[in-house]
ROBA-960564 format. One record per residue: residue number from 0; x, y, z of N, C-alpha, C in turn; residue in three letters. Coordinates in nm, 2 decimals. Layout:
<torkol num="NUM" n_X="X" n_Y="Y" n_Z="Z" ca_X="X" ca_Y="Y" ca_Z="Z" c_X="X" c_Y="Y" c_Z="Z" residu="ala"/>
...
END
This chain:
<torkol num="0" n_X="3.86" n_Y="0.26" n_Z="-0.42" ca_X="3.78" ca_Y="0.26" ca_Z="-0.54" c_X="3.65" c_Y="0.20" c_Z="-0.52" residu="met"/>
<torkol num="1" n_X="3.65" n_Y="0.08" n_Z="-0.45" ca_X="3.52" ca_Y="0.01" ca_Z="-0.42" c_X="3.43" c_Y="0.10" c_Z="-0.33" residu="leu"/>
<torkol num="2" n_X="3.49" n_Y="0.16" n_Z="-0.23" ca_X="3.41" ca_Y="0.25" ca_Z="-0.14" c_X="3.35" c_Y="0.37" c_Z="-0.22" residu="lys"/>
<torkol num="3" n_X="3.43" n_Y="0.42" n_Z="-0.31" ca_X="3.38" ca_Y="0.53" ca_Z="-0.39" c_X="3.26" c_Y="0.49" c_Z="-0.48" residu="arg"/>
<torkol num="4" n_X="3.28" n_Y="0.37" n_Z="-0.54" ca_X="3.17" ca_Y="0.32" ca_Z="-0.63" c_X="3.05" c_Y="0.29" c_Z="-0.55" residu="ser"/>
<torkol num="5" n_X="3.07" n_Y="0.23" n_Z="-0.43" ca_X="2.95" ca_Y="0.21" ca_Z="-0.34" c_X="2.88" c_Y="0.34" c_Z="-0.30" residu="ala"/>
<torkol num="6" n_X="2.96" n_Y="0.44" n_Z="-0.27" ca_X="2.91" ca_Y="0.57" ca_Z="-0.23" c_X="2.83" c_Y="0.63" c_Z="-0.35" residu="ala"/>
<torkol num="7" n_X="2.88" n_Y="0.62" n_Z="-0.47" ca_X="2.81" ca_Y="0.67" ca_Z="-0.59" c_X="2.68" c_Y="0.59" c_Z="-0.61" residu="ile"/>
<torkol num="8" n_X="2.68" n_Y="0.46" n_Z="-0.60" ca_X="2.56" ca_Y="0.38" ca_Z="-0.61" c_X="2.46" c_Y="0.41" c_Z="-0.50" residu="tyr"/>
<torkol num="9" n_X="2.51" n_Y="0.43" n_Z="-0.38" ca_X="2.42" ca_Y="0.46" ca_Z="-0.27" c_X="2.36" c_Y="0.60" c_Z="-0.29" residu="phe"/>
<torkol num="10" n_X="2.44" n_Y="0.69" n_Z="-0.34" ca_X="2.39" ca_Y="0.83" ca_Z="-0.37" c_X="2.28" c_Y="0.82" c_Z="-0.48" residu="gly"/>
<torkol num="11" n_X="2.30" n_Y="0.74" n_Z="-0.58" ca_X="2.19" ca_Y="0.72" ca_Z="-0.68" c_X="2.07" c_Y="0.66" c_Z="-0.62" residu="gly"/>
<torkol num="12" n_X="2.09" n_Y="0.57" n_Z="-0.53" ca_X="1.98" ca_Y="0.50" ca_Z="-0.46" c_X="1.90" c_Y="0.60" c_Z="-0.38" residu="phe"/>
<torkol num="13" n_X="1.97" n_Y="0.69" n_Z="-0.31" ca_X="1.90" ca_Y="0.79" ca_Z="-0.23" c_X="1.83" c_Y="0.89" c_Z="-0.32" residu="leu"/>
<torkol num="14" n_X="1.89" n_Y="0.93" n_Z="-0.43" ca_X="1.83" ca_Y="1.02" ca_Z="-0.53" c_X="1.70" c_Y="0.95" c_Z="-0.59" residu="phe"/>
<torkol num="15" n_X="1.71" n_Y="0.82" n_Z="-0.61" ca_X="1.60" ca_Y="0.75" ca_Z="-0.67" c_X="1.48" c_Y="0.75" c_Z="-0.57" residu="gly"/>
<torkol num="16" n_X="1.51" n_Y="0.73" n_Z="-0.44" ca_X="1.41" ca_Y="0.73" ca_Z="-0.34" c_X="1.34" c_Y="0.87" c_Z="-0.33" residu="leu"/>
<torkol num="17" n_X="1.42" n_Y="0.97" n_Z="-0.33" ca_X="1.36" ca_Y="1.10" ca_Z="-0.32" c_X="1.28" c_Y="1.14" c_Z="-0.44" residu="leu"/>
<torkol num="18" n_X="1.34" n_Y="1.11" n_Z="-0.56" ca_X="1.27" ca_Y="1.15" ca_Z="-0.68" c_X="1.14" c_Y="1.06" c_Z="-0.70" residu="ser"/>
<torkol num="19" n_X="1.15" n_Y="0.94" n_Z="-0.66" ca_X="1.02" ca_Y="0.86" ca_Z="-0.67" c_X="0.92" c_Y="0.90" c_Z="-0.57" residu="ser"/>
<torkol num="20" n_X="0.96" n_Y="0.95" n_Z="-0.45" ca_X="0.86" ca_Y="1.00" ca_Z="-0.36" c_X="0.79" c_Y="1.13" c_Z="-0.42" residu="ala"/>
<torkol num="21" n_X="0.87" n_Y="1.21" n_Z="-0.49" ca_X="0.82" ca_Y="1.33" ca_Z="-0.55" c_X="0.73" c_Y="1.30" c_Z="-0.67" residu="leu"/>
<torkol num="22" n_X="0.77" n_Y="1.20" n_Z="-0.75" ca_X="0.69" ca_Y="1.16" ca_Z="-0.87" c_X="0.56" c_Y="1.09" c_Z="-0.82" residu="ile"/>
<torkol num="23" n_X="0.57" n_Y="1.01" n_Z="-0.72" ca_X="0.45" ca_Y="0.95" ca_Z="-0.67" c_X="0.35" c_Y="1.05" c_Z="-0.62" residu="ile"/>
<torkol num="24" n_X="0.40" n_Y="1.16" n_Z="-0.55" ca_X="0.31" ca_Y="1.26" ca_Z="-0.50" c_X="0.25" c_Y="1.35" c_Z="-0.62" residu="thr"/>
<torkol num="25" n_X="0.34" n_Y="1.38" n_Z="-0.71" ca_X="0.29" ca_Y="1.48" ca_Z="-0.82" c_X="0.23" c_Y="1.41" c_Z="-0.93" residu="leu"/>
<torkol num="26" n_X="0.29" n_Y="1.30" n_Z="-0.98" ca_X="0.24" ca_Y="1.23" ca_Z="-1.10" c_X="0.23" c_Y="1.08" c_Z="-1.08" residu="tyr"/>
<torkol num="27" n_X="0.13" n_Y="1.03" n_Z="-1.00" ca_X="0.12" ca_Y="0.89" ca_Z="-0.97" c_X="0.10" c_Y="0.80" c_Z="-1.10" residu="pro"/>
<torkol num="28" n_X="0.03" n_Y="0.85" n_Z="-1.20" ca_X="0.02" ca_Y="0.77" ca_Z="-1.32" c_X="0.15" c_Y="0.75" c_Z="-1.40" residu="ser"/>
<torkol num="29" n_X="0.24" n_Y="0.85" n_Z="-1.39" ca_X="0.37" ca_Y="0.83" ca_Z="-1.46" c_X="0.45" c_Y="0.73" c_Z="-1.39" residu="leu"/>
<torkol num="30" n_X="0.44" n_Y="0.73" n_Z="-1.25" ca_X="0.52" ca_Y="0.63" ca_Z="-1.18" c_X="0.47" c_Y="0.49" c_Z="-1.21" residu="tyr"/>
<torkol num="31" n_X="0.34" n_Y="0.47" n_Z="-1.22" ca_X="0.28" ca_Y="0.34" ca_Z="-1.25" c_X="0.32" c_Y="0.29" c_Z="-1.39" residu="glu"/>
<torkol num="32" n_X="0.32" n_Y="0.38" n_Z="-1.48" ca_X="0.37" ca_Y="0.35" ca_Z="-1.62" c_X="0.51" c_Y="0.31" c_Z="-1.62" residu="ala"/>
<torkol num="33" n_X="0.60" n_Y="0.37" n_Z="-1.54" ca_X="0.74" ca_Y="0.34" ca_Z="-1.53" c_X="0.75" c_Y="0.20" c_Z="-1.47" residu="phe"/>
<torkol num="34" n_X="0.68" n_Y="0.17" n_Z="-1.36" ca_X="0.68" ca_Y="0.03" ca_Z="-1.30" c_X="0.64" c_Y="-0.07" c_Z="-1.40" residu="leu"/>
<torkol num="35" n_X="0.53" n_Y="-0.04" n_Z="-1.47" ca_X="0.48" ca_Y="-0.14" ca_Z="-1.57" c_X="0.58" c_Y="-0.17" c_Z="-1.68" residu="glu"/>
<torkol num="36" n_X="0.65" n_Y="-0.06" n_Z="-1.72" ca_X="0.76" ca_Y="-0.08" ca_Z="-1.82" c_X="0.87" c_Y="-0.17" c_Z="-1.77" residu="phe"/>
<torkol num="37" n_X="0.91" n_Y="-0.15" n_Z="-1.64" ca_X="1.02" ca_Y="-0.23" ca_Z="-1.58" c_X="0.97" c_Y="-0.37" c_Z="-1.56" residu="leu"/>
<torkol num="38" n_X="0.84" n_Y="-0.39" n_Z="-1.53" ca_X="0.79" ca_Y="-0.53" ca_Z="-1.51" c_X="0.79" c_Y="-0.61" c_Z="-1.64" residu="arg"/>
<torkol num="39" n_X="0.75" n_Y="-0.54" n_Z="-1.75" ca_X="0.76" ca_Y="-0.61" ca_Z="-1.88" c_X="0.90" c_Y="-0.64" c_Z="-1.92" residu="arg"/>
<torkol num="40" n_X="0.99" n_Y="-0.55" n_Z="-1.89" ca_X="1.13" ca_Y="-0.58" ca_Z="-1.93" c_X="1.19" c_Y="-0.69" c_Z="-1.85" residu="arg"/>
<torkol num="41" n_X="1.15" n_Y="-0.70" n_Z="-1.72" ca_X="1.21" ca_Y="-0.80" ca_Z="-1.63" c_X="1.14" c_Y="-0.94" c_Z="-1.65" residu="val"/>
<torkol num="42" n_X="1.02" n_Y="-0.94" n_Z="-1.71" ca_X="0.95" ca_Y="-1.07" ca_Z="-1.73" c_X="1.03" c_Y="-1.16" c_Z="-1.82" residu="glu"/>
<torkol num="43" n_X="1.11" n_Y="-1.10" n_Z="-1.91" ca_X="1.20" ca_Y="-1.19" ca_Z="-1.99" c_X="1.30" c_Y="-1.26" c_Z="-1.92" residu="thr"/>
<torkol num="44" n_X="1.34" n_Y="-1.21" n_Z="-1.80" ca_X="1.44" ca_Y="-1.27" ca_Z="-1.72" c_X="1.39" c_Y="-1.36" c_Z="-1.61" residu="gln"/>
<torkol num="45" n_X="1.26" n_Y="-1.37" n_Z="-1.60" ca_X="1.19" ca_Y="-1.44" ca_Z="-1.49" c_X="1.23" c_Y="-1.59" c_Z="-1.49" residu="ser"/>
<torkol num="46" n_X="1.27" n_Y="-1.65" n_Z="-1.60" ca_X="1.31" ca_Y="-1.79" ca_Z="-1.61" c_X="1.43" c_Y="-1.81" c_Z="-1.52" residu="ala"/>
<torkol num="47" n_X="1.51" n_Y="-1.71" n_Z="-1.50" ca_X="1.64" ca_Y="-1.73" ca_Z="-1.43" c_X="1.62" c_Y="-1.72" c_Z="-1.28" residu="phe"/>
<torkol num="48" n_X="1.54" n_Y="-1.62" n_Z="-1.24" ca_X="1.52" ca_Y="-1.59" ca_Z="-1.10" c_X="1.37" c_Y="-1.58" c_Z="-1.07" residu="ile"/>
<torkol num="49" n_X="1.32" n_Y="-1.65" n_Z="-0.97" ca_X="1.17" ca_Y="-1.65" ca_Z="-0.95" c_X="1.13" c_Y="-1.52" c_Z="-0.87" residu="glu"/>
<torkol num="50" n_X="1.22" n_Y="-1.47" n_Z="-0.78" ca_X="1.18" ca_Y="-1.36" ca_Z="-0.69" c_X="1.20" c_Y="-1.23" c_Z="-0.77" residu="asn"/>
<torkol num="51" n_X="1.09" n_Y="-1.15" n_Z="-0.78" ca_X="1.10" ca_Y="-1.03" ca_Z="-0.86" c_X="1.19" c_Y="-0.93" c_Z="-0.81" residu="phe"/>
<torkol num="52" n_X="1.19" n_Y="-0.91" n_Z="-0.67" ca_X="1.29" ca_Y="-0.81" ca_Z="-0.61" c_X="1.43" c_Y="-0.85" c_Z="-0.63" residu="thr"/>
<torkol num="53" n_X="1.46" n_Y="-0.98" n_Z="-0.61" ca_X="1.60" ca_Y="-1.03" ca_Z="-0.63" c_X="1.64" c_Y="-1.01" c_Z="-0.78" residu="leu"/>
<torkol num="54" n_X="1.54" n_Y="-1.03" n_Z="-0.87" ca_X="1.57" ca_Y="-1.02" ca_Z="-1.01" c_X="1.61" c_Y="-0.88" c_Z="-1.04" residu="met"/>
<torkol num="55" n_X="1.54" n_Y="-0.78" n_Z="-0.99" ca_X="1.57" ca_Y="-0.64" ca_Z="-1.01" c_X="1.71" c_Y="-0.60" c_Z="-0.96" residu="ile"/>
<torkol num="56" n_X="1.74" n_Y="-0.65" n_Z="-0.84" ca_X="1.87" ca_Y="-0.62" ca_Z="-0.78" c_X="1.98" c_Y="-0.68" c_Z="-0.86" residu="ile"/>
<torkol num="57" n_X="1.97" n_Y="-0.81" n_Z="-0.90" ca_X="2.07" ca_Y="-0.88" ca_Z="-0.98" c_X="2.09" c_Y="-0.81" c_Z="-1.11" residu="val"/>
<torkol num="58" n_X="1.98" n_Y="-0.77" n_Z="-1.17" ca_X="1.98" ca_Y="-0.70" ca_Z="-1.30" c_X="2.06" c_Y="-0.57" c_Z="-1.29" residu="asn"/>
<torkol num="59" n_X="2.03" n_Y="-0.49" n_Z="-1.19" ca_X="2.10" ca_Y="-0.36" ca_Z="-1.17" c_X="2.24" c_Y="-0.38" c_Z="-1.14" residu="asn"/>
<torkol num="60" n_X="2.28" n_Y="-0.48" n_Z="-1.06" ca_X="2.42" ca_Y="-0.50" ca_Z="-1.02" c_X="2.50" c_Y="-0.54" c_Z="-1.15" residu="leu"/>
<torkol num="61" n_X="2.44" n_Y="-0.64" n_Z="-1.22" ca_X="2.51" ca_Y="-0.68" ca_Z="-1.34" c_X="2.52" c_Y="-0.57" c_Z="-1.45" residu="leu"/>
<torkol num="62" n_X="2.42" n_Y="-0.49" n_Z="-1.46" ca_X="2.43" ca_Y="-0.38" ca_Z="-1.56" c_X="2.53" c_Y="-0.28" c_Z="-1.51" residu="ala"/>
<torkol num="63" n_X="2.54" n_Y="-0.25" n_Z="-1.38" ca_X="2.63" ca_Y="-0.15" ca_Z="-1.33" c_X="2.77" c_Y="-0.20" c_Z="-1.36" residu="ala"/>
<torkol num="64" n_X="2.80" n_Y="-0.33" n_Z="-1.32" ca_X="2.94" ca_Y="-0.38" ca_Z="-1.34" c_X="2.98" c_Y="-0.39" c_Z="-1.49" residu="ser"/>
<torkol num="65" n_X="2.89" n_Y="-0.44" n_Z="-1.57" ca_X="2.92" ca_Y="-0.45" ca_Z="-1.71" c_X="2.94" c_Y="-0.31" c_Z="-1.77" residu="ile"/>
<torkol num="66" n_X="2.86" n_Y="-0.22" n_Z="-1.74" ca_X="2.87" ca_Y="-0.08" ca_Z="-1.80" c_X="2.99" c_Y="-0.01" c_Z="-1.75" residu="ala"/>
<torkol num="67" n_X="3.02" n_Y="-0.03" n_Z="-1.62" ca_X="3.14" ca_Y="0.04" ca_Z="-1.57" c_X="3.27" c_Y="-0.01" c_Z="-1.63" residu="ser"/>
<torkol num="68" n_X="3.28" n_Y="-0.14" n_Z="-1.64" ca_X="3.40" ca_Y="-0.19" ca_Z="-1.71" c_X="3.40" c_Y="-0.16" c_Z="-1.85" residu="phe"/>
<torkol num="69" n_X="3.28" n_Y="-0.16" n_Z="-1.91" ca_X="3.27" ca_Y="-0.12" ca_Z="-2.05" c_X="3.31" c_Y="0.03" c_Z="-2.07" residu="gly"/>
<torkol num="70" n_X="3.27" n_Y="0.11" n_Z="-1.98" ca_X="3.31" ca_Y="0.25" ca_Z="-1.98" c_X="3.46" c_Y="0.27" c_Z="-1.98" residu="gly"/>
<torkol num="71" n_X="3.53" n_Y="0.19" n_Z="-1.90" ca_X="3.68" ca_Y="0.20" ca_Z="-1.90" c_X="3.73" c_Y="0.15" c_Z="-2.03" residu="val"/>
<torkol num="72" n_X="3.67" n_Y="0.04" n_Z="-2.09" ca_X="3.72" ca_Y="-0.01" ca_Z="-2.22" c_X="3.70" c_Y="0.09" c_Z="-2.33" residu="gly"/>
<torkol num="73" n_X="3.58" n_Y="0.15" n_Z="-2.33" ca_X="3.55" ca_Y="0.25" ca_Z="-2.44" c_X="3.65" c_Y="0.37" c_Z="-2.42" residu="val"/>
<torkol num="74" n_X="3.67" n_Y="0.41" n_Z="-2.30" ca_X="3.76" ca_Y="0.52" ca_Z="-2.28" c_X="3.90" c_Y="0.49" c_Z="-2.33" residu="ser"/>
<torkol num="75" n_X="3.95" n_Y="0.37" n_Z="-2.30" ca_X="4.08" ca_Y="0.33" ca_Z="-2.34" c_X="4.09" c_Y="0.32" c_Z="-2.50" residu="lys"/>
<torkol num="76" n_X="3.98" n_Y="0.27" n_Z="-2.56" ca_X="3.97" ca_Y="0.26" ca_Z="-2.70" c_X="3.98" c_Y="0.39" c_Z="-2.77" residu="phe"/>
<torkol num="77" n_X="3.90" n_Y="0.49" n_Z="-2.71" ca_X="3.90" ca_Y="0.62" ca_Z="-2.77" c_X="4.03" c_Y="0.69" c_Z="-2.75" residu="val"/>
<torkol num="78" n_X="4.10" n_Y="0.66" n_Z="-2.64" ca_X="4.24" ca_Y="0.71" ca_Z="-2.62" c_X="4.34" c_Y="0.67" c_Z="-2.72" residu="asn"/>
<torkol num="79" n_X="4.32" n_Y="0.56" n_Z="-2.78" ca_X="4.41" ca_Y="0.51" ca_Z="-2.89" c_X="4.40" c_Y="0.60" c_Z="-3.01" residu="ile"/>
<torkol num="80" n_X="4.27" n_Y="0.63" n_Z="-3.05" ca_X="4.25" ca_Y="0.70" ca_Z="-3.17" c_X="4.24" c_Y="0.85" c_Z="-3.16" residu="phe"/>
<torkol num="81" n_X="4.22" n_Y="0.90" n_Z="-3.04" ca_X="4.21" ca_Y="1.04" ca_Z="-3.02" c_X="4.27" c_Y="1.07" c_Z="-2.88" residu="ser"/>
<torkol num="82" n_X="4.40" n_Y="1.09" n_Z="-2.88" ca_X="4.47" ca_Y="1.11" ca_Z="-2.75" c_X="4.45" c_Y="1.25" c_Z="-2.69" residu="pro"/>
<torkol num="83" n_X="4.33" n_Y="1.30" n_Z="-2.67" ca_X="4.31" ca_Y="1.42" ca_Z="-2.60" c_X="4.28" c_Y="1.39" c_Z="-2.46" residu="lys"/>
<torkol num="84" n_X="4.37" n_Y="1.43" n_Z="-2.37" ca_X="4.37" ca_Y="1.39" ca_Z="-2.23" c_X="4.24" c_Y="1.43" c_Z="-2.16" residu="ala"/>
<torkol num="85" n_X="4.20" n_Y="1.55" n_Z="-2.18" ca_X="4.08" ca_Y="1.60" ca_Z="-2.11" c_X="3.95" c_Y="1.53" c_Z="-2.15" residu="ala"/>
<torkol num="86" n_X="3.93" n_Y="1.50" n_Z="-2.28" ca_X="3.81" ca_Y="1.42" ca_Z="-2.32" c_X="3.82" c_Y="1.28" c_Z="-2.26" residu="lys"/>
<torkol num="87" n_X="3.93" n_Y="1.22" n_Z="-2.27" ca_X="3.94" ca_Y="1.08" ca_Z="-2.22" c_X="3.93" c_Y="1.07" c_Z="-2.07" residu="asn"/>
<torkol num="88" n_X="3.98" n_Y="1.17" n_Z="-2.00" ca_X="3.97" ca_Y="1.16" ca_Z="-1.86" c_X="3.82" c_Y="1.18" c_Z="-1.82" residu="lys"/>
<torkol num="89" n_X="3.75" n_Y="1.27" n_Z="-1.89" ca_X="3.61" ca_Y="1.28" ca_Z="-1.86" c_X="3.53" c_Y="1.16" c_Z="-1.89" residu="ala"/>
<torkol num="90" n_X="3.56" n_Y="1.09" n_Z="-2.01" ca_X="3.50" ca_Y="0.96" ca_Z="-2.04" c_X="3.53" c_Y="0.86" c_Z="-1.94" residu="leu"/>
<torkol num="91" n_X="3.65" n_Y="0.85" n_Z="-1.90" ca_X="3.69" ca_Y="0.75" ca_Z="-1.80" c_X="3.62" c_Y="0.77" c_Z="-1.67" residu="leu"/>
<torkol num="92" n_X="3.60" n_Y="0.89" n_Z="-1.63" ca_X="3.53" ca_Y="0.92" ca_Z="-1.50" c_X="3.38" c_Y="0.92" c_Z="-1.51" residu="tyr"/>
<torkol num="93" n_X="3.32" n_Y="1.00" n_Z="-1.60" ca_X="3.18" ca_Y="1.02" ca_Z="-1.60" c_X="3.10" c_Y="0.91" c_Z="-1.65" residu="phe"/>
<torkol num="94" n_X="3.15" n_Y="0.83" n_Z="-1.74" ca_X="3.07" ca_Y="0.72" ca_Z="-1.79" c_X="3.04" c_Y="0.61" c_Z="-1.68" residu="leu"/>
<torkol num="95" n_X="3.15" n_Y="0.56" n_Z="-1.62" ca_X="3.12" ca_Y="0.46" ca_Z="-1.51" c_X="3.04" c_Y="0.52" c_Z="-1.39" residu="pro"/>
<torkol num="96" n_X="3.07" n_Y="0.65" n_Z="-1.36" ca_X="3.00" ca_Y="0.71" ca_Z="-1.25" c_X="2.86" c_Y="0.73" c_Z="-1.28" residu="val"/>
<torkol num="97" n_X="2.83" n_Y="0.77" n_Z="-1.40" ca_X="2.69" ca_Y="0.79" ca_Z="-1.45" c_X="2.61" c_Y="0.66" c_Z="-1.45" residu="gly"/>
<torkol num="98" n_X="2.67" n_Y="0.56" n_Z="-1.49" ca_X="2.61" ca_Y="0.43" ca_Z="-1.50" c_X="2.58" c_Y="0.38" c_Z="-1.36" residu="ile"/>
<torkol num="99" n_X="2.67" n_Y="0.39" n_Z="-1.27" ca_X="2.65" ca_Y="0.35" ca_Z="-1.13" c_X="2.54" c_Y="0.43" c_Z="-1.07" residu="leu"/>
<torkol num="100" n_X="2.54" n_Y="0.56" n_Z="-1.09" ca_X="2.44" ca_Y="0.65" ca_Z="-1.03" c_X="2.30" c_Y="0.61" c_Z="-1.09" residu="phe"/>
<torkol num="101" n_X="2.29" n_Y="0.59" n_Z="-1.22" ca_X="2.16" ca_Y="0.56" ca_Z="-1.28" c_X="2.10" c_Y="0.43" c_Z="-1.23" residu="val"/>
<torkol num="102" n_X="2.19" n_Y="0.33" n_Z="-1.22" ca_X="2.15" ca_Y="0.20" ca_Z="-1.17" c_X="2.10" c_Y="0.21" c_Z="-1.02" residu="asn"/>
<torkol num="103" n_X="2.17" n_Y="0.28" n_Z="-0.94" ca_X="2.13" ca_Y="0.31" ca_Z="-0.80" c_X="2.00" c_Y="0.38" c_Z="-0.80" residu="gly"/>
<torkol num="104" n_X="1.98" n_Y="0.48" n_Z="-0.89" ca_X="1.85" ca_Y="0.55" ca_Z="-0.89" c_X="1.74" c_Y="0.46" c_Z="-0.93" residu="glu"/>
<torkol num="105" n_X="1.75" n_Y="0.37" n_Z="-1.03" ca_X="1.65" ca_Y="0.28" ca_Z="-1.06" c_X="1.61" c_Y="0.19" c_Z="-0.95" residu="val"/>
<torkol num="106" n_X="1.71" n_Y="0.14" n_Z="-0.88" ca_X="1.68" ca_Y="0.06" ca_Z="-0.76" c_X="1.61" c_Y="0.14" c_Z="-0.65" residu="leu"/>
<torkol num="107" n_X="1.65" n_Y="0.27" n_Z="-0.63" ca_X="1.58" ca_Y="0.36" ca_Z="-0.54" c_X="1.43" c_Y="0.38" c_Z="-0.58" residu="gly"/>
<torkol num="108" n_X="1.41" n_Y="0.40" n_Z="-0.71" ca_X="1.27" ca_Y="0.42" ca_Z="-0.76" c_X="1.19" c_Y="0.30" c_Z="-0.73" residu="leu"/>
<torkol num="109" n_X="1.25" n_Y="0.18" n_Z="-0.74" ca_X="1.17" ca_Y="0.06" ca_Z="-0.72" c_X="1.15" c_Y="0.04" c_Z="-0.57" residu="leu"/>
<torkol num="110" n_X="1.24" n_Y="0.09" n_Z="-0.49" ca_X="1.23" ca_Y="0.06" ca_Z="-0.34" c_X="1.12" c_Y="0.15" c_Z="-0.28" residu="ala"/>
<torkol num="111" n_X="1.08" n_Y="0.26" n_Z="-0.34" ca_X="0.98" ca_Y="0.35" ca_Z="-0.28" c_X="0.84" c_Y="0.29" c_Z="-0.28" residu="ala"/>
END
């Protein structure tokens, strides 16, 4: 499971690198606006960690782990009230996978 999660996160990271290279080439002002948005968001956490890059990595790892476990919790909660196996299996799989992928993608966007 850990290898699979790492592979999903790494896949998101690679997708983020490729998409950021494409965005930088086609729309550089959009990429700068995205970075400025992230800088403002992360400035609130600067009291905890002084290094900006380390702060981004820690933020993404924490968000991925919280959201992944939250996805499992939400799926189990939904299963209690609506026991449709297909919907719950999809929630249990796609929510954590999607969160891991998006967090890897954000890290890839910042690494470019």
